[in-house]
C-alpha positions as CSV (number, residue, x, y, z in Angstrom):
1,X,-55.5,176.1,100.2
2,X,-53.1,178.8,99.0
3,X,-53.2,182.4,98.0
4,X,-52.7,184.0,94.6
5,X,-51.8,187.7,94.4
6,X,-52.9,189.2,91.1
7,X,-50.7,192.2,90.5
8,X,-51.7,195.1,88.2
9,X,-50.0,194.1,84.9
10,X,-48.0,196.4,82.6
11,X,-50.8,197.9,80.5
12,X,-48.3,199.3,78.0
13,X,-47.5,202.7,76.5
14,X,-45.2,203.7,79.3
15,X,-48.0,203.7,81.9
16,X,-46.7,203.7,85.5
17,X,-50.0,203.7,87.4
18,X,-53.7,203.3,86.9
19,X,-56.8,204.4,88.7
20,X,-59.5,202.0,90.0
21,X,-62.6,203.1,88.3
22,X,-65.0,200.3,89.4
23,X,-64.8,197.0,91.2
24,X,-66.8,194.0,89.9
25,X,-65.9,191.8,92.9
26,X,-65.8,192.2,96.7
27,X,-64.3,190.3,99.5
28,X,-65.9,186.9,99.9
29,X,-67.0,186.6,96.2
30,X,-66.3,183.4,94.3
31,X,-64.8,184.1,90.9
32,X,-63.8,182.0,88.0
33,X,-60.8,182.4,85.7
34,X,-61.3,185.3,83.2
35,X,-64.0,186.8,85.3
36,X,-64.0,190.6,85.3
37,X,-62.3,191.9,88.4
38,X,-62.0,195.7,88.0
39,X,-61.9,198.5,85.5
40,X,-58.7,200.5,85.6
41,X,-58.2,203.9,83.9
42,X,-54.9,205.1,82.5
43,X,-54.2,208.4,80.8
44,X,-55.2,206.7,77.5
45,X,-58.2,204.6,78.2
46,X,-60.2,202.3,80.5
47,X,-58.9,198.7,80.7
48,X,-60.8,195.7,82.0
49,X,-58.8,193.5,84.4
50,X,-59.7,189.8,84.4
51,X,-58.8,187.2,87.0
52,X,-56.1,184.7,85.9
53,X,-57.3,182.1,88.4
54,X,-60.5,180.8,90.0
55,X,-61.0,181.1,93.8
56,X,-62.4,183.3,96.5
57,X,-61.5,187.0,96.9
58,X,-59.9,187.7,100.2
59,X,-58.3,191.2,99.6
60,X,-58.7,194.1,97.2
61,X,-56.4,197.0,96.8
62,X,-58.4,200.0,97.8
63,X,-61.6,201.7,96.6
64,X,-62.8,203.3,93.4
65,X,-60.8,206.4,92.8
66,X,-57.5,205.1,94.3
67,X,-54.4,205.1,92.1
68,X,-52.1,202.1,92.3
69,X,-48.7,201.5,90.6
70,X,-48.0,198.9,87.9
71,X,-46.9,195.7,89.6
72,X,-48.7,196.4,92.9
73,X,-51.2,193.8,94.2
74,X,-54.7,194.4,92.9
75,X,-56.6,191.4,94.2
76,X,-55.6,188.5,96.5
77,X,-57.5,185.3,95.7
78,X,-57.7,182.1,97.8
79,X,-57.2,179.2,95.5
80,X,-56.9,175.4,95.7
81,X,-53.3,174.4,95.8
82,X,-50.2,176.5,96.6
83,X,-51.1,179.6,94.7
84,X,-48.2,182.0,94.0
85,X,-47.3,182.9,97.6
86,X,-44.6,181.4,99.8
87,X,-45.8,178.9,102.5
88,X,-49.4,179.9,102.1
89,X,-48.6,183.5,103.2
90,X,-47.5,186.6,101.5
91,X,-43.7,187.0,100.9
92,X,-42.1,190.1,102.4
93,X,-42.0,191.9,99.0
94,X,-45.7,191.5,98.6
95,X,-46.4,192.9,102.0
96,X,-44.2,195.9,101.2
97,X,-45.7,196.4,97.8
98,X,-49.2,196.4,99.1
99,X,-48.3,198.8,102.0
100,X,-46.5,201.2,99.7
101,X,-49.2,201.6,97.1
102,X,-49.8,205.3,96.6
103,X,-53.3,206.6,96.6
104,X,-54.5,209.8,95.0
105,X,-57.9,210.8,96.2
106,X,-60.2,213.8,95.7
107,X,-62.0,213.7,99.1
108,X,-61.0,212.4,102.5
109,X,-58.5,209.5,102.2
110,X,-60.1,206.0,102.4
111,X,-58.4,203.0,104.0
112,X,-54.9,202.5,102.6
113,X,-54.4,200.2,99.7
114,X,-53.1,197.4,101.9
115,X,-56.2,197.3,104.0
116,X,-58.9,195.0,102.7
117,X,-62.3,196.5,101.9
118,X,-64.8,195.8,104.6
119,X,-66.7,192.5,104.3
120,X,-70.1,192.8,102.6
121,X,-72.0,191.9,105.7
122,X,-71.5,194.6,108.4
123,X,-70.8,193.5,111.9
124,X,-73.8,193.8,114.2
125,X,-71.7,195.1,117.1
126,X,-72.0,198.8,116.3
127,X,-75.8,198.8,116.2
128,X,-76.4,199.3,120.0
129,X,-74.2,202.5,119.9
130,X,-77.1,204.9,119.2
131,X,-79.0,203.5,122.3
132,X,-77.0,205.7,124.7
133,X,-77.5,209.0,122.9
134,X,-81.2,208.1,122.3
135,X,-81.9,208.9,126.0
136,X,-80.6,212.4,125.6
137,X,-82.2,213.0,122.2
138,X,-85.6,211.7,123.0
139,X,-86.8,214.4,125.4
140,X,-85.6,217.3,123.2
141,X,-86.5,216.0,119.7
142,X,-90.1,215.0,120.4
143,X,-91.5,218.2,122.0
144,X,-89.4,220.5,119.8
145,X,-92.0,220.9,117.0
146,X,-94.8,221.6,119.5
147,X,-92.7,224.3,121.1
148,X,-92.0,225.9,117.8
149,X,-95.6,225.8,116.6
150,X,-96.8,227.3,119.9
151,X,-94.9,230.5,119.1
152,X,-96.4,230.9,115.6
153,X,-99.6,232.9,115.4
154,X,-101.8,231.9,112.4
155,X,-105.4,231.2,111.6
156,X,-106.6,227.6,111.2
157,X,-107.0,228.2,107.5
158,X,-103.4,229.4,107.2
159,X,-102.2,226.4,109.2
160,X,-104.1,224.0,107.1
161,X,-102.8,225.5,103.9
162,X,-99.2,225.5,105.2
163,X,-99.6,221.8,106.2
164,X,-100.9,220.9,102.7
165,X,-97.9,222.7,101.1
166,X,-95.4,221.1,103.5
167,X,-94.4,224.4,104.9
168,X,-93.1,224.7,108.5
169,X,-94.8,227.9,109.7
170,X,-91.8,228.6,112.0
171,X,-89.8,229.2,108.8
172,X,-92.2,231.8,107.5
173,X,-91.5,235.5,108.4
174,X,-94.8,237.4,109.0
175,X,-95.0,240.8,107.4
176,X,-96.8,242.4,110.4
177,X,-98.1,241.8,113.9
178,X,-96.2,238.6,114.2
179,X,-99.1,236.7,112.7
180,X,-98.6,234.5,109.5
181,X,-101.2,235.3,106.9
182,X,-101.9,233.9,103.4
183,X,-99.9,236.7,101.9
184,X,-96.9,235.6,103.9
185,X,-97.2,232.0,102.6
186,X,-97.5,233.4,99.0
187,X,-94.3,235.4,99.5
188,X,-92.6,232.3,101.0
189,X,-93.6,230.2,98.0
190,X,-92.5,232.9,95.5
191,X,-89.1,233.1,97.1
192,X,-88.8,229.4,97.0
193,X,-89.8,229.2,93.3
194,X,-87.1,231.7,92.5
195,X,-84.4,229.4,93.9
196,X,-84.4,230.7,97.5
197,X,-85.2,228.8,100.7
198,X,-87.2,225.6,100.4
199,X,-89.6,224.3,102.9
200,X,-88.4,221.3,104.9
201,X,-90.7,218.9,103.1
202,X,-89.5,220.0,99.7
203,X,-85.8,220.2,100.2
204,X,-83.4,217.7,98.4
205,X,-80.7,216.0,100.4
206,X,-77.1,217.2,100.3
207,X,-75.0,214.7,98.3
208,X,-71.3,214.2,98.0
209,X,-70.2,212.7,94.7
210,X,-66.6,211.5,94.5
211,X,-64.8,212.7,91.4
212,X,-63.1,209.6,89.9
213,X,-62.3,208.0,86.7
214,X,-62.9,209.9,83.4
215,X,-64.5,212.8,85.2
216,X,-61.4,213.3,87.3
217,X,-59.2,213.1,84.2
218,X,-61.3,215.7,82.6
219,X,-61.1,218.0,85.6
220,X,-57.3,217.6,85.9
221,X,-56.8,218.3,82.1
222,X,-59.1,221.3,82.0
223,X,-57.5,222.8,85.1
224,X,-54.0,222.3,83.7
225,X,-55.1,223.8,80.4
226,X,-56.6,226.9,81.9
227,X,-53.7,227.2,84.4
228,X,-50.9,226.9,81.9
229,X,-52.3,228.2,78.6
230,X,-53.0,231.9,78.1
231,X,-56.2,231.6,76.2
232,X,-57.7,234.2,74.0
233,X,-61.0,233.9,72.2
234,X,-62.2,235.1,68.8
235,X,-65.8,234.9,67.5
236,X,-67.0,235.6,64.0
237,X,-70.5,235.6,62.4
238,X,-71.1,233.3,59.4
239,X,-74.0,233.3,57.0
240,X,-74.7,229.6,56.4
241,X,-77.8,230.0,54.3
242,X,-76.1,228.8,51.1
243,X,-74.3,226.0,52.9
244,X,-77.5,224.7,54.5
245,X,-79.2,224.7,51.1
246,X,-76.2,222.7,49.7
247,X,-76.4,220.3,52.6
248,X,-80.1,219.7,52.0
249,X,-79.5,219.0,48.4
250,X,-76.8,216.5,49.1
251,X,-78.8,214.8,51.8
252,X,-81.8,214.4,49.4
253,X,-79.8,212.2,47.1
254,X,-77.5,210.5,49.7
255,X,-79.0,207.0,49.3
256,X,-77.6,204.7,51.9
257,X,-74.8,207.1,52.9
258,X,-74.9,208.8,56.3
259,X,-76.8,212.1,56.6
260,X,-74.5,215.1,56.4
261,X,-74.5,217.5,59.3
262,X,-72.7,220.8,59.5
263,X,-69.5,219.2,60.9
264,X,-68.2,217.5,57.7
265,X,-68.3,220.8,55.8
266,X,-66.6,222.7,58.6
267,X,-63.9,220.1,59.0
268,X,-63.2,220.1,55.2
269,X,-63.0,223.8,55.2
270,X,-60.6,223.8,58.2
271,X,-58.4,221.2,56.6
272,X,-58.2,223.3,53.4
273,X,-56.9,226.3,55.4
274,X,-54.5,224.7,57.8
275,X,-51.6,224.5,55.3
276,X,-51.8,228.3,55.2
277,X,-52.0,228.5,59.0
278,X,-49.7,225.8,60.3
279,X,-49.4,227.5,63.7
280,X,-52.9,226.4,64.5
281,X,-52.3,222.7,63.7
282,X,-49.7,222.3,66.3
283,X,-48.6,221.1,69.8
284,X,-46.7,223.2,72.3
285,X,-44.3,221.4,74.7
286,X,-44.2,223.7,77.7
287,X,-41.1,222.1,79.3
288,X,-39.0,221.9,76.1
289,X,-40.2,225.2,74.7
290,X,-40.8,223.6,71.3
291,X,-43.8,224.0,69.0
292,X,-44.4,221.0,66.7
293,X,-46.4,221.9,63.5
294,X,-48.1,218.9,61.9
295,X,-48.5,218.3,58.2
296,X,-51.5,216.0,58.7
297,X,-54.7,217.0,60.4
298,X,-55.6,214.6,63.1
299,X,-58.8,216.3,64.2
300,X,-60.2,215.8,67.7
301,X,-64.0,215.8,67.9
302,X,-65.2,216.6,71.4
303,X,-68.1,214.2,72.2
304,X,-70.3,214.1,75.3
305,X,-70.8,210.6,76.6
306,X,-72.5,209.1,79.7
307,X,-69.0,208.9,81.3
308,X,-68.1,212.5,80.5
309,X,-66.4,214.4,77.7
310,X,-64.2,212.4,75.4
311,X,-62.2,213.5,72.3
312,X,-62.1,210.7,69.6
313,X,-59.7,211.5,66.8
314,X,-60.4,211.5,63.0
315,X,-57.0,210.5,61.6
316,X,-55.8,212.2,58.4
317,X,-59.0,214.2,58.1
318,X,-57.5,216.1,55.2
319,X,-57.7,213.0,53.0
320,X,-61.4,212.3,53.6
321,X,-64.4,213.6,51.6
322,X,-67.7,214.8,53.1
323,X,-69.3,211.3,53.2
324,X,-66.2,209.7,54.6
325,X,-66.0,212.3,57.3
326,X,-69.7,211.8,58.2
327,X,-69.2,208.0,58.4
328,X,-66.1,208.4,60.7
329,X,-67.8,211.0,62.9
330,X,-70.7,208.6,63.5
331,X,-68.5,205.6,64.1
332,X,-66.2,207.5,66.6
333,X,-69.1,209.1,68.4
334,X,-70.8,205.7,68.9
335,X,-67.6,204.1,70.0
336,X,-67.0,206.9,72.6
337,X,-70.6,206.6,73.9
338,X,-70.6,202.8,74.3
339,X,-67.0,202.6,75.7
340,X,-65.6,200.6,72.8
341,X,-63.2,203.3,71.6
342,X,-59.6,202.2,71.5
343,X,-56.9,204.2,73.2
344,X,-55.4,205.0,69.8
345,X,-58.7,206.6,68.8
346,X,-58.7,208.8,71.9
347,X,-55.3,210.4,71.6
348,X,-53.0,212.2,69.2
349,X,-55.3,215.0,68.0
350,X,-53.6,218.1,66.5
351,X,-56.6,220.4,66.6
352,X,-60.1,220.0,68.0
353,X,-63.6,220.9,67.0
354,X,-66.2,221.1,69.7
355,X,-69.9,221.5,69.0
356,X,-73.0,221.6,71.2
357,X,-75.3,221.2,68.3
358,X,-78.7,223.0,68.7
359,X,-77.7,224.0,72.3
360,X,-74.6,225.8,71.0
361,X,-75.7,229.1,72.3
362,X,-74.7,232.5,70.8
363,X,-71.0,232.2,71.5
364,X,-68.7,230.0,73.5
365,X,-65.1,230.2,74.8
366,X,-64.0,226.5,74.6
367,X,-61.0,225.3,76.6
368,X,-58.0,224.2,74.5
369,X,-57.3,220.5,74.5
370,X,-53.7,220.6,75.8
371,X,-51.1,220.3,74.3
372,X,-52.9,221.6,71.2
373,X,-52.9,225.3,70.6
374,X,-56.4,225.9,69.1
375,X,-59.9,224.7,69.4
376,X,-62.9,225.7,67.1
377,X,-66.5,225.7,68.2
378,X,-69.5,226.2,65.9
379,X,-72.6,227.6,67.7
380,X,-76.3,227.4,67.2
381,X,-77.8,228.4,63.8
382,X,-80.5,231.2,64.1
383,X,-82.6,232.9,61.5
384,X,-82.3,236.7,61.4
385,X,-83.2,239.5,59.0
386,X,-80.1,240.7,57.2
387,X,-79.3,243.4,54.5
388,X,-78.3,241.4,51.4
389,X,-76.9,243.1,48.2
390,X,-78.5,241.6,45.1
391,X,-76.9,241.2,41.6
392,X,-78.3,244.6,40.7
393,X,-76.4,246.2,43.6
394,X,-79.5,247.0,45.6
395,X,-79.6,246.0,49.2
396,X,-82.7,244.2,50.4
397,X,-83.8,242.7,53.7
398,X,-83.8,238.9,53.6
399,X,-84.2,236.1,56.2
400,X,-80.8,234.4,56.5
401,X,-79.4,231.6,58.6
402,X,-76.6,232.9,60.8
403,X,-74.1,230.9,62.9
404,X,-71.3,232.2,65.1
405,X,-68.0,230.3,65.2
406,X,-65.8,230.6,68.3
407,X,-62.1,230.0,68.5
408,X,-59.8,229.7,71.5
409,X,-56.1,229.9,70.9
410,X,-52.9,229.7,72.8
411,X,-51.4,233.2,72.8
412,X,-47.9,231.9,73.3
413,X,-48.1,230.3,69.8
414,X,-50.9,231.9,67.9
415,X,-51.1,235.7,67.4
416,X,-54.5,237.5,67.3
417,X,-53.8,238.5,63.7
418,X,-53.3,234.8,62.8
419,X,-56.6,233.8,64.4
420,X,-58.6,236.7,62.8
421,X,-57.1,236.0,59.4
422,X,-57.9,232.3,59.7
423,X,-61.5,233.0,60.8
424,X,-62.0,235.4,57.8
425,X,-60.7,232.9,55.3
426,X,-62.9,230.2,56.9
427,X,-65.9,232.6,56.6
428,X,-65.3,232.9,52.8
429,X,-65.4,229.1,52.4
430,X,-68.4,228.5,54.6
431,X,-70.4,231.3,52.9
432,X,-69.5,230.0,49.5
433,X,-69.8,226.2,49.8
434,X,-68.8,225.5,46.2
435,X,-65.3,226.5,47.3
436,X,-65.4,223.8,50.0
437,X,-66.4,221.1,47.4
438,X,-63.8,222.3,44.8
439,X,-60.7,220.1,44.6
């Protein structure tokens, strides 16, 4: 028998390290060639690692959330034959590589990457350990409730009601005389319902969730964006009544084409305006002090997925019509949700649109998708009475559909005047949808 050390291969695109997102094997597992070993996340995408050989897993390089360098040992597999190690043991460079793997963790550091993960069956030896403290705990833990209840004064009816509700009477403060009454229970329950203290029987358990994988990438990117970019927000109110009527008319005759939402109209309007406002369709390189303005609009579309927020990119959005945009939006959103999106589809955006749909709220202050310099967020559509001037010049009150659109911009690159001017021009297009459809 020999050992085969499977090292993290060069994933490409200049990646120097990758994070372990999930293990699909553990020590002692029998695996076959091409079996899935682990999911590794880079700055670009999540990549599945497959075993190049068949055998039994004897070592793994860390836990989910650890970061290891390209070329470092990922899994050691016991194989029939000589494997790829010298004399059945690891060569010195392998030992050094495993020992020097850098780990980047969010919580308390786990075992170093060179230490194998504990075997799946825990050793029985530690089980007797609680026996010694049990002698000291038993006398105090058993009579404690009785001692507490003995100090609480309450009628049998109050005690029964508290028991039925799962309330420990010792946790209820009586209003007077030191006796717990029904009113005190009502006050206790009211406080609990408003988010205050919960009775012991109703409390949830504290839980620590390790921030790894995509969620950690999001956290790091958002923190860097807010830390390094001086954001400013601009919100404008849009009357989308006419646009919604146009959208309904187009959808009524769409045939087998995808249903149009608000986004294709908004994206088309944005693309029409960006040649006039090139400072918004740009990247800012902090270190070089260089702003790159782009001629094409590679529009990022923030999408919520089970794994967290992802930003698939609509390439050359300025060259697509409404139906093509609707098709691409649907395709990219599905790919992001099911994890099939390619790394090239998740990078390279020049400006981003983020929408929470019907949960969009009145206004938002979205965080810029660094190194971009602007992000645009449509909010929820609401119906409100508005003064509308008719063709005869007389103002009348009408029910209109209103939507706020929020913008966040990088104040190092975009001036407030630029953002306001862009928003006003966007308002003209959105409120007169024929201008959006015009060539």
